C-alpha positions as CSV (number, residue, x, y, z in Angstrom):
1,M,-241.4,74.5,161.0
2,A,-241.4,72.5,164.5
3,S,-241.9,69.5,162.9
4,Q,-239.4,69.5,160.2
5,Y,-236.9,70.7,162.9
6,R,-238.0,67.4,165.1
7,L,-237.7,65.2,162.1
8,Y,-234.2,66.3,161.2
9,T,-233.1,66.1,164.8
10,E,-234.5,62.6,165.4
11,R,-232.7,61.6,161.8
12,A,-229.4,63.1,163.2
13,L,-229.5,61.2,166.3
14,T,-230.6,58.2,165.1
15,Q,-228.9,58.1,161.7
16,P,-226.0,60.3,161.8
17,I,-225.1,62.3,158.7
18,M,-221.3,61.3,159.4
19,S,-220.4,57.9,158.8
20,M,-219.4,55.5,161.7
21,S,-216.0,56.2,160.6
22,D,-216.0,59.7,161.1
23,C,-216.0,61.6,164.8
24,F,-218.9,62.9,165.6
25,H,-217.6,66.1,167.4
26,C,-214.8,67.1,164.8
27,G,-215.6,65.2,161.5
28,E,-211.8,63.4,161.5
29,P,-211.8,59.9,160.3
30,V,-211.6,57.7,163.6
31,P,-208.7,55.4,163.8
32,H,-209.4,51.6,164.0
33,D,-207.6,51.2,166.9
34,A,-209.9,54.1,168.9
35,H,-213.1,52.8,170.8
36,Y,-214.3,56.2,172.2
37,Q,-217.9,57.0,172.1
38,I,-220.1,59.4,173.7
39,Q,-223.8,59.6,174.4
40,L,-226.5,61.8,173.2
41,D,-230.2,61.5,173.8
42,G,-229.5,57.3,174.5
43,V,-227.2,57.3,171.1
44,Q,-223.8,56.2,171.3
45,Q,-221.6,58.2,168.8
46,P,-218.3,57.3,168.1
47,V,-215.6,60.2,168.5
48,C,-211.6,60.0,167.3
49,C,-210.0,60.8,170.6
50,I,-209.9,61.3,174.5
51,G,-209.9,65.5,173.8
52,C,-212.7,65.1,171.6
53,Q,-214.5,62.8,173.9
54,T,-213.7,65.0,177.1
55,V,-215.3,68.3,175.2
56,A,-218.2,66.4,173.6
57,N,-219.1,65.1,177.2
58,T,-218.5,68.8,178.7
59,I,-221.0,70.4,176.1
60,I,-223.6,67.7,177.1
61,D,-222.8,67.5,180.6
62,Q,-223.5,71.3,180.5
63,Q,-226.9,70.8,178.9
64,L,-225.5,72.5,175.8
65,G,-226.4,69.6,173.3
66,D,-228.3,71.4,171.1
67,Y,-225.1,72.7,169.7
68,Y,-225.0,69.1,167.8
69,R,-228.7,69.1,167.1
70,H,-228.5,72.5,165.5
71,R,-225.3,71.7,163.5
72,E,-227.0,68.1,162.2
73,L,-230.2,70.3,161.4
74,S,-227.9,72.6,159.2
75,R,-226.0,70.0,157.4
76,A,-229.6,68.5,156.7
77,N,-230.6,71.4,155.1
78,S,-227.2,72.0,153.3
79,P,-226.9,69.3,150.8
80,S,-224.0,71.1,149.0
81,L,-222.4,71.1,152.4
82,P,-219.7,68.4,151.9
83,P,-220.1,65.7,154.2
84,N,-216.6,65.3,156.0
85,I,-215.0,68.7,156.9
86,N,-211.3,68.3,157.1
87,I,-210.9,70.0,160.6
88,E,-207.2,69.8,161.9
89,V,-207.6,68.6,165.5
90,S,-205.4,70.6,167.5
91,G,-205.1,71.9,171.3
92,M,-207.6,74.8,170.1
93,A,-209.8,72.8,167.6
94,I,-211.4,71.1,170.1
95,W,-212.9,73.9,172.0
96,Q,-214.4,75.5,168.8
97,A,-217.7,74.3,169.6
98,Y,-218.2,77.4,172.0
99,D,-217.9,79.5,169.2
100,D,-221.3,78.6,168.3
101,Q,-223.7,81.3,168.6
102,D,-226.5,78.9,169.7
103,V,-223.8,77.6,172.2
104,Q,-223.1,80.9,173.8
105,N,-226.3,82.1,174.3
106,A,-226.8,79.9,177.2
107,F,-223.8,81.4,179.2
108,V,-222.3,84.7,177.4
109,R,-223.7,88.3,177.4
110,S,-222.9,91.1,175.4
111,P,-222.6,94.0,177.2
112,K,-221.4,96.2,174.3
113,D,-221.2,95.6,170.4
114,Q,-218.3,93.1,169.9
115,E,-217.7,92.5,173.5
116,R,-218.6,89.4,175.5
117,E,-218.3,88.3,178.9
118,T,-219.0,85.3,180.9
119,E,-217.7,83.2,183.9
120,L,-216.0,79.9,183.3
121,V,-215.5,77.2,186.0
122,I,-211.6,76.2,186.4
123,D,-210.9,72.7,187.3
124,G,-207.3,72.2,188.9
125,L,-207.0,75.5,191.0
126,T,-205.1,74.7,194.5
127,C,-203.6,77.9,195.5
128,A,-202.7,81.2,194.8
129,A,-199.9,80.7,192.7
130,C,-202.4,78.7,190.3
131,V,-204.6,82.0,190.4
132,W,-201.3,84.1,189.6
133,L,-200.5,81.8,186.7
134,L,-203.8,81.9,185.4
135,N,-203.9,85.8,185.6
136,Q,-200.7,86.4,184.1
137,H,-201.0,84.1,181.3
138,L,-204.6,85.1,179.9
139,S,-203.6,89.2,180.3
140,K,-200.9,88.5,177.8
141,Q,-203.8,87.3,175.1
142,P,-204.4,90.0,172.8
143,G,-208.3,91.0,173.1
144,I,-208.6,90.1,176.9
145,L,-210.2,93.1,178.4
146,H,-210.4,91.8,181.7
147,F,-209.9,88.3,183.4
148,N,-210.2,87.6,187.1
149,V,-209.9,84.0,188.9
150,N,-211.7,83.8,192.2
151,L,-210.1,80.8,193.8
152,T,-212.6,80.3,196.4
153,T,-215.6,79.7,193.9
154,Q,-213.3,78.3,191.1
155,R,-214.4,80.4,188.8
156,A,-213.3,83.0,186.1
157,Y,-214.8,86.1,185.1
158,V,-213.7,86.9,181.3
159,H,-214.2,89.9,179.4
160,W,-213.1,90.2,175.8
161,Q,-213.2,91.5,172.5
162,Q,-215.1,89.4,170.2
163,D,-213.4,90.5,166.9
164,T,-209.8,90.3,168.4
165,I,-210.0,86.9,170.5
166,K,-212.8,84.1,170.1
167,L,-213.8,82.2,173.2
168,S,-212.3,78.9,171.9
169,Q,-209.0,80.5,171.9
170,I,-209.3,81.6,175.4
171,M,-210.4,78.5,176.7
172,A,-207.5,76.6,174.6
173,A,-205.2,79.3,176.2
174,I,-206.1,78.2,180.0
175,D,-206.2,74.5,179.0
176,S,-202.5,75.0,177.5
177,I,-201.3,75.5,181.0
178,G,-202.8,72.5,182.5
179,Y,-206.2,73.9,183.8
180,R,-209.8,72.7,182.4
181,P,-212.5,75.4,181.8
182,S,-216.2,74.7,181.5
183,P,-219.1,77.2,181.1
184,Y,-220.6,77.9,184.3
185,Q,-224.1,77.1,185.1
186,A,-225.8,77.5,188.4
187,S,-227.3,74.1,188.7
188,I,-224.1,72.2,187.1
189,A,-222.0,74.0,189.2
190,A,-224.0,72.8,192.4
191,K,-223.8,69.3,191.3
192,R,-220.2,69.6,190.6
193,K,-219.3,71.3,193.8
194,A,-221.3,68.4,196.0
195,K,-219.5,65.8,194.0
196,D,-215.9,67.3,194.4
197,K,-217.0,67.8,198.1
198,R,-218.2,63.7,198.5
199,Q,-214.8,63.0,196.7
200,T,-213.0,65.2,199.2
201,I,-214.3,64.0,202.3
202,L,-213.5,60.3,200.8
203,R,-210.0,60.9,200.2
204,I,-209.9,62.4,203.9
205,G,-211.9,59.4,205.1
206,I,-209.0,57.2,203.5
207,A,-206.5,59.1,204.9
208,G,-207.5,59.4,208.5
209,L,-208.7,55.6,208.7
210,S,-205.5,54.5,207.5
211,A,-203.2,56.8,209.4
212,A,-204.9,55.2,212.8
213,Q,-204.5,51.9,211.6
214,V,-200.5,52.6,210.7
215,M,-200.2,54.4,213.7
216,M,-201.7,51.3,215.9
217,L,-199.7,48.8,213.9
218,S,-196.3,50.9,214.4
219,F,-196.9,51.2,218.1
220,G,-197.4,47.1,218.3
221,M,-193.9,46.8,216.1
222,Y,-192.3,49.6,218.4
223,A,-193.0,47.6,221.5
224,G,-192.0,44.2,219.9
225,M,-188.6,45.5,218.9
226,A,-188.1,46.5,222.6
227,Q,-189.4,43.0,224.0
228,G,-188.2,41.0,221.2
229,M,-190.6,40.2,218.5
230,E,-190.3,37.4,216.2
231,V,-188.9,38.6,212.8
232,N,-192.1,36.9,210.9
233,Y,-194.1,38.9,212.8
234,M,-192.3,42.1,212.2
235,H,-192.2,41.6,208.6
236,F,-196.0,40.9,208.6
237,I,-196.7,44.5,210.4
238,R,-194.6,46.5,208.0
239,W,-196.3,44.7,204.9
240,A,-199.7,45.5,206.7
241,A,-198.8,49.0,206.9
242,L,-197.3,49.5,203.3
243,V,-200.8,48.1,201.9
244,L,-202.7,50.7,204.5
245,S,-200.3,53.4,203.5
246,T,-200.6,53.1,199.5
247,P,-204.0,54.2,198.9
248,V,-203.2,56.9,200.7
249,V,-200.4,58.2,198.7
250,L,-202.0,57.0,195.5
251,Y,-205.8,58.2,196.3
252,S,-205.9,60.8,199.2
253,A,-202.9,62.4,197.9
254,A,-203.3,62.4,194.2
255,P,-204.4,66.0,193.9
256,F,-201.1,67.1,195.2
257,F,-199.3,65.2,192.8
258,Q,-201.6,66.1,189.7
259,A,-201.0,69.6,190.7
260,A,-197.1,69.4,191.3
261,W,-197.2,67.7,187.8
262,R,-199.2,70.4,185.9
263,A,-196.9,72.9,187.7
264,L,-193.6,71.3,186.9
265,K,-195.0,70.8,182.9
266,N,-195.3,74.5,182.9
267,R,-191.8,75.3,184.7
268,H,-193.9,76.7,187.7
269,L,-193.4,76.1,191.4
270,V,-196.3,76.0,193.5
271,M,-197.0,75.1,197.0
272,D,-197.9,71.5,195.6
273,V,-194.5,70.8,194.8
274,P,-193.0,70.7,197.8
275,V,-195.8,68.8,199.2
276,A,-195.9,66.3,197.0
277,L,-191.9,65.7,197.1
278,A,-192.4,65.5,200.9
279,I,-195.0,62.7,200.5
280,G,-193.4,61.0,197.9
281,A,-189.6,60.9,199.7
282,A,-191.5,59.7,202.9
283,Y,-193.3,57.0,201.2
284,I,-190.2,55.8,199.3
285,A,-188.0,55.9,202.3
286,S,-190.5,54.0,204.4
287,V,-190.6,51.2,201.8
């Protein structure tokens, strides 16, 4: 049986049952102008859109790639199964992989019959208003027994009634208001935290270095204005300050703009909105 499983798995990964014109994740036809791919066990597989690519990469990054192996094994053992399953790709459909029992075994617990609980990592949390929005939105979903978000750890504890709401629906509900959920696993979370920390340090470093240089140029310009600096030098200093400050606005301040845009799309005001407005207004005014 084990050798049969390996044979089917190798066959599924090197010669996919779906044709190259079908999405490896959802089974939908891949548009001719789409060039999205994912990599599983060193093999490139086509996907139809950025949504399927993101979800597939999340599943693989969370070390849940066995979902695809079990799926292909099931297809290989079921010749009567249609090769192309017509699945409507929507905001909820791209999360349906997490309803598979083999996937859930890695991170979902069952305290009681028909009850499930798990922890999810929530990307995009920036302030208490984000936590309030998530709690309010999820508490209105039928079948949610308990939902609690920890802003410090960026994690959410979810306890739900399996026969009323599915995990894919919960994750789609979180995604619908602009936050990206993924299963919590300690090793993956530690790597992600380290990556986020490095990126944050880089953002702060660029902002600090650029601010120091812009301030130094500004002092020179102020002194030159008092003592009569030539116009050409004045323009040069201003352009240099613009070049140095632009990466700060576009990169270092990007999380503020992203969070503000996400909140405005959902018709909510969070602390990032006035911060983003202030940064944008100051930058535009200085230009």
